[in-house]
C-alpha positions as CSV (number, residue, x, y, z in Angstrom):
1,M,-6.1,4.8,14.1
2,T,-3.1,2.5,15.0
3,T,-0.3,1.9,12.5
4,W,-1.3,-1.4,11.1
5,Q,-4.6,0.2,10.5
6,T,-3.1,3.0,8.7
7,V,-0.5,0.9,6.6
8,R,-3.7,-1.4,5.5
9,V,-5.7,1.7,4.6
10,V,-2.9,3.4,2.6
11,A,-1.9,0.1,0.8
12,G,-5.5,-0.3,-0.2
13,A,-5.9,3.2,-1.6
14,F,-2.4,2.7,-3.5
15,I,-4.0,-0.4,-5.1
16,L,-7.1,1.2,-6.3
17,L,-5.6,4.1,-7.7
18,S,-2.9,2.4,-9.4
19,L,-5.3,0.1,-10.9
20,A,-7.4,2.7,-12.0
21,L,-4.3,4.4,-13.6
22,G,-3.2,1.3,-15.3
23,I,-6.0,-0.5,-16.6
24,P,-6.9,0.7,-20.2
25,G,-10.6,0.5,-19.9
26,S,-10.4,3.0,-16.6
27,P,-11.8,6.6,-17.5
28,I,-8.6,7.8,-15.8
29,F,-6.3,5.8,-17.5
30,V,-2.5,7.0,-18.1
31,N,-0.4,4.2,-18.6
32,Q,0.0,0.3,-18.2
33,W,3.3,0.7,-15.9
34,F,1.0,2.0,-13.2
35,L,0.1,-1.8,-12.6
36,A,4.0,-2.3,-11.7
37,F,2.8,-0.1,-8.5
38,T,0.2,-2.4,-7.9
39,A,2.5,-5.2,-8.0
40,F,5.2,-3.5,-5.7
41,V,2.5,-2.9,-3.2
42,G,1.5,-6.5,-3.2
43,V,4.8,-7.6,-2.7
44,N,5.5,-5.5,0.2
45,L,2.3,-6.7,1.8
46,L,3.4,-10.4,1.3
47,Q,6.9,-9.4,2.9
48,S,5.4,-7.8,5.9
49,G,3.1,-11.0,6.3
50,L,5.8,-13.4,6.1
51,T,8.5,-11.4,8.5
52,K,6.3,-9.4,10.7
53,W,8.1,-6.3,9.8
54,C,6.8,-3.2,7.8
55,L,8.9,-0.2,7.1
56,M,6.0,2.2,6.6
57,E,4.5,0.9,10.3
58,S,7.9,1.7,11.7
59,I,7.7,5.1,10.1
60,L,4.2,5.7,11.3
61,A,5.1,4.7,14.8
62,K,8.2,7.4,14.7
63,L,5.9,9.9,13.7
64,G,3.8,9.4,16.7
65,L,0.7,6.9,15.5
66,K,0.0,4.3,18.4
67,R,1.2,0.5,17.4
68,G,-1.7,-1.7,17.1
69,A,-1.9,-5.2,18.5
């Protein structure tokens, strides 16, 4: 996988996990503050879309993943 694909997979997984942990009706509910993490991931996705720069993508590239087009 390329860096941009990995970023999107990880972001999607974080969003789904934080929703599962933060929504009271969920069987694995812990605390509603996990919804703040969902917002954090969303803000970072918005920022990377507007600026065309993503810290996680830069880190993954330094770890050896191939940059995507």
